[in-house]
C-alpha positions as CSV (number, residue, x, y, z in Angstrom):
1,X,100.1,56.1,91.8
2,X,100.3,58.3,94.9
3,X,101.1,56.8,98.2
4,X,101.2,58.5,101.6
5,X,101.1,58.1,105.3
6,X,98.0,60.0,106.4
7,X,96.6,61.2,109.7
8,X,92.9,60.7,110.2
9,X,90.4,60.5,113.1
10,X,91.5,57.0,114.1
11,X,95.3,57.5,113.9
12,X,97.6,57.1,111.0
13,X,97.5,54.7,108.0
14,X,99.4,54.0,104.8
15,X,97.1,55.1,102.0
16,X,96.7,55.2,98.3
17,X,95.0,58.1,96.5
18,X,92.2,56.9,94.2
19,X,90.6,59.8,92.4
20,X,90.3,62.5,95.1
21,X,90.0,60.0,98.0
22,X,92.6,58.4,100.3
23,X,92.0,54.7,100.8
24,X,93.6,52.8,103.7
25,X,96.3,50.2,103.1
26,X,97.1,47.4,105.5
27,X,99.8,49.2,107.5
28,X,100.1,52.0,110.0
29,X,102.5,53.9,107.7
30,X,104.5,53.5,104.5
31,X,107.6,52.3,106.3
32,X,105.6,49.3,107.6
33,X,103.9,48.8,104.2
34,X,107.1,48.8,102.2
35,X,108.7,46.3,104.6
36,X,106.0,43.8,103.7
37,X,104.8,44.4,100.1
38,X,105.7,46.2,96.9
39,X,104.1,49.5,95.9
40,X,102.8,47.9,92.7
41,X,100.3,45.9,94.9
42,X,99.0,48.9,96.7
43,X,96.0,49.5,94.5
44,X,94.9,45.9,95.0
45,X,95.1,46.3,98.8
46,X,93.1,49.5,99.0
47,X,90.5,49.4,101.7
48,X,88.1,51.8,103.3
49,X,87.9,55.5,102.5
50,X,89.6,57.7,105.0
51,X,87.6,60.9,105.6
52,X,89.6,64.0,106.5
53,X,93.0,62.2,105.8
54,X,96.0,64.6,105.7
55,X,99.4,63.4,104.5
56,X,102.1,63.5,107.2
57,X,105.8,62.4,107.1
58,X,105.6,59.4,104.8
59,X,108.5,57.3,106.1
60,X,108.8,57.5,109.9
61,X,111.3,54.6,110.2
62,X,113.7,54.5,107.2
63,X,116.7,52.2,108.0
64,X,119.0,54.5,106.1
65,X,118.8,58.1,104.9
66,X,121.7,58.8,102.5
67,X,122.2,62.2,100.9
68,X,124.2,63.3,97.9
69,X,125.8,66.7,97.9
70,X,127.1,68.7,94.9
71,X,125.0,66.9,92.3
72,X,123.7,69.8,90.1
73,X,126.3,71.5,87.9
74,X,125.2,75.0,88.7
75,X,125.4,74.3,92.5
76,X,128.8,72.8,92.1
77,X,129.9,75.9,90.2
78,X,128.6,78.3,92.8
79,X,130.6,76.5,95.5
80,X,133.8,76.9,93.4
81,X,134.4,73.1,93.0
82,X,135.0,70.9,89.9
83,X,132.5,68.4,88.8
84,X,132.9,65.2,90.9
85,X,134.0,61.8,89.6
86,X,132.1,60.1,92.4
87,X,129.0,61.1,94.4
88,X,129.7,63.1,97.5
89,X,127.6,61.3,100.2
90,X,126.6,61.8,103.8
91,X,124.0,60.3,106.0
92,X,121.2,61.4,108.2
93,X,119.1,59.7,110.9
94,X,115.4,59.1,110.8
95,X,115.1,61.6,113.7
96,X,116.2,64.3,111.2
97,X,113.0,63.9,109.1
98,X,109.8,65.8,109.6
99,X,106.5,66.3,107.9
100,X,105.4,68.3,104.9
101,X,103.7,71.0,106.9
102,X,105.5,70.9,110.2
103,X,107.3,73.8,111.8
104,X,111.1,73.7,111.9
105,X,111.9,74.5,115.5
106,X,115.6,75.4,116.1
107,X,117.6,77.6,118.5
108,X,118.4,81.2,117.7
109,X,121.8,82.3,116.4
110,X,122.2,79.6,113.7
111,X,122.9,80.1,110.0
112,X,119.9,78.1,108.7
113,X,119.9,77.5,104.9
114,X,117.6,75.8,102.4
115,X,118.3,72.9,99.9
116,X,115.4,71.7,97.8
117,X,115.8,68.1,96.7
118,X,114.2,65.2,94.9
119,X,114.3,62.1,97.2
120,X,114.2,58.5,96.0
121,X,112.4,55.8,98.0
122,X,113.8,52.3,97.8
123,X,111.3,49.5,97.1
124,X,113.3,46.3,96.9
125,X,116.6,45.1,98.6
126,X,119.6,46.3,96.6
127,X,123.1,45.0,97.0
128,X,125.8,45.2,94.3
129,X,123.0,46.4,92.0
130,X,123.8,47.5,88.5
131,X,122.0,50.5,87.0
132,X,119.1,48.4,85.6
133,X,118.5,46.6,88.9
134,X,118.7,49.9,90.8
135,X,116.1,51.5,88.5
136,X,113.8,48.5,89.0
137,X,114.3,48.8,92.7
138,X,112.8,52.3,93.0
139,X,109.5,52.5,94.9
140,X,108.9,56.1,94.0
141,X,109.9,59.7,94.4
142,X,109.1,62.4,97.0
143,X,110.1,66.0,97.9
144,X,112.6,66.9,100.6
145,X,114.5,69.9,101.8
146,X,117.9,69.3,103.4
147,X,117.7,72.3,105.8
148,X,121.3,72.9,106.7
149,X,123.0,74.8,109.6
150,X,126.0,76.3,107.7
151,X,128.0,77.5,110.7
152,X,128.0,74.0,112.2
153,X,128.5,72.4,108.8
154,X,131.7,74.3,108.1
155,X,133.2,73.9,111.6
156,X,135.1,70.9,110.1
157,X,135.6,69.2,106.7
158,X,132.9,66.8,107.6
159,X,129.3,68.0,107.0
160,X,127.5,65.7,109.4
161,X,127.0,68.1,112.3
162,X,125.3,70.7,110.1
163,X,123.0,68.2,108.4
164,X,121.4,66.2,111.2
165,X,119.5,68.5,113.5
166,X,116.4,66.8,114.7
167,X,113.2,67.3,112.8
168,X,114.6,69.7,110.3
169,X,114.4,67.8,107.0
170,X,110.8,67.9,105.7
171,X,109.7,65.1,103.4
172,X,106.5,64.4,101.5
173,X,103.7,65.1,101.0
174,X,103.3,61.9,98.9
175,X,105.4,59.3,97.2
176,X,104.8,59.1,93.4
177,X,105.6,55.8,91.7
178,X,107.9,55.6,88.7
179,X,105.1,54.8,86.3
180,X,103.9,58.4,86.8
181,X,107.2,60.3,87.2
182,X,110.5,60.1,85.4
183,X,113.2,62.3,86.7
184,X,115.5,61.4,83.8
185,X,113.0,63.2,81.5
186,X,113.3,66.2,83.8
187,X,111.2,67.5,86.6
188,X,111.7,70.9,88.2
189,X,113.0,71.2,91.7
190,X,111.9,74.6,93.2
191,X,112.3,76.4,96.5
192,X,110.6,79.6,97.6
193,X,111.2,81.7,100.7
194,X,108.2,83.8,101.8
195,X,106.9,83.4,98.2
196,X,110.2,84.5,96.5
197,X,111.7,81.9,94.3
198,X,115.3,81.1,95.3
199,X,116.0,77.8,93.5
200,X,114.8,76.2,90.3
201,X,116.5,73.6,88.2
202,X,115.6,70.4,86.4
203,X,116.6,66.9,87.3
204,X,117.9,66.5,83.7
205,X,121.0,68.3,84.9
206,X,121.9,65.9,87.8
207,X,125.4,64.7,87.6
208,X,124.4,61.3,89.2
209,X,120.7,60.4,88.7
210,X,118.6,58.2,91.0
211,X,119.7,54.9,89.4
212,X,123.3,55.9,89.5
213,X,123.1,56.8,93.2
214,X,121.3,53.6,94.2
215,X,123.7,51.4,92.3
216,X,126.8,53.2,93.7
217,X,125.5,53.1,97.3
218,X,124.5,49.5,97.1
219,X,128.1,48.6,96.3
220,X,129.1,49.3,99.9
221,X,125.9,49.0,101.9
222,X,122.6,47.2,101.4
223,X,119.6,49.3,100.7
224,X,116.3,48.0,101.9
225,X,112.6,48.9,101.2
226,X,111.7,52.2,102.8
227,X,115.3,53.6,102.7
228,X,115.5,57.2,101.4
229,X,118.2,58.7,99.2
230,X,118.2,62.5,98.7
231,X,119.7,63.4,95.3
232,X,121.2,66.9,95.9
233,X,120.2,70.5,95.6
234,X,120.3,73.0,92.7
235,X,122.1,76.3,92.9
236,X,120.6,79.2,94.8
237,X,121.4,78.3,98.4
238,X,121.7,81.2,100.8
239,X,125.3,80.6,101.8
240,X,126.5,81.1,98.2
241,X,124.8,84.5,97.8
242,X,126.5,87.9,98.1
243,X,125.6,89.0,100.7
244,X,124.7,85.6,102.3
245,X,121.1,85.1,103.2
246,X,120.0,82.8,106.0
247,X,116.5,82.0,107.3
248,X,114.9,84.1,110.0
249,X,112.2,83.4,112.5
250,X,108.9,83.0,110.8
251,X,110.2,82.5,107.3
252,X,108.1,80.1,105.3
253,X,110.1,77.6,103.1
254,X,108.1,76.1,100.2
255,X,109.7,73.2,98.4
256,X,107.9,72.0,95.2
257,X,108.4,69.4,92.6
258,X,105.5,69.5,90.1
259,X,103.9,66.1,89.8
260,X,104.7,65.3,93.4
261,X,103.6,68.3,95.5
262,X,104.8,71.0,97.9
263,X,106.2,71.2,101.4
264,X,105.3,74.3,103.4
265,X,107.4,74.6,106.6
266,X,107.8,77.6,108.9
267,X,111.1,78.2,110.8
268,X,110.5,78.9,114.5
269,X,113.6,80.1,116.4
270,X,113.6,79.6,120.1
271,X,115.9,81.1,122.7
């Protein structure tokens, strides 16, 4: 099943895709829907057809956005590090997220880099969850790109300031429920810059998979429906290339996970 927050003539609505048609769900967006019902009930709640509906940022109000860095073996190797014993985690704010087709508007003079990622959407409250409970608690999966400002990220040992620029982490276009997508079986995570492929790997090579991450995180903080966990990026980032390659004004970043969809975001640098 495919769920989304869609824009239409009357505003926004949570929606479920049935055939080629988006049908309204009883909430203004998926953040509101997941706070009150499980994704499994979505098909039963489907209402009117939404003509001209376009998917937008699916989760406008996640309580928590938690990200895992250094989670693909090839990306860890390109950064010169050893495989980690525990997940390397950092947090974002909801303000960091933006839509699947939105421009990324940033100041000039920054080292802006790409990080294609599979993101996990929490569907049930998780606290001290084991792996089985964490797996059962997944509402679905979506696409994200952890656009990073490298010169700010590496000012200190803490990455926070390079990872939380407002409206720079595109998410979407839809959330696909676990009955239709199994990252443990392997799905490709792909990034293209102006049509040139720069990242491709399979989620089979994740060091810590979705259930591992949710179980680990729930040990120290509660996860609630609508929270978002980014699982890390494959190798191929611009900062690790020789010479380094950073995004320029007008560059188009496409982030694709087959079976979910594609984000298309253009960088706009302002003085």
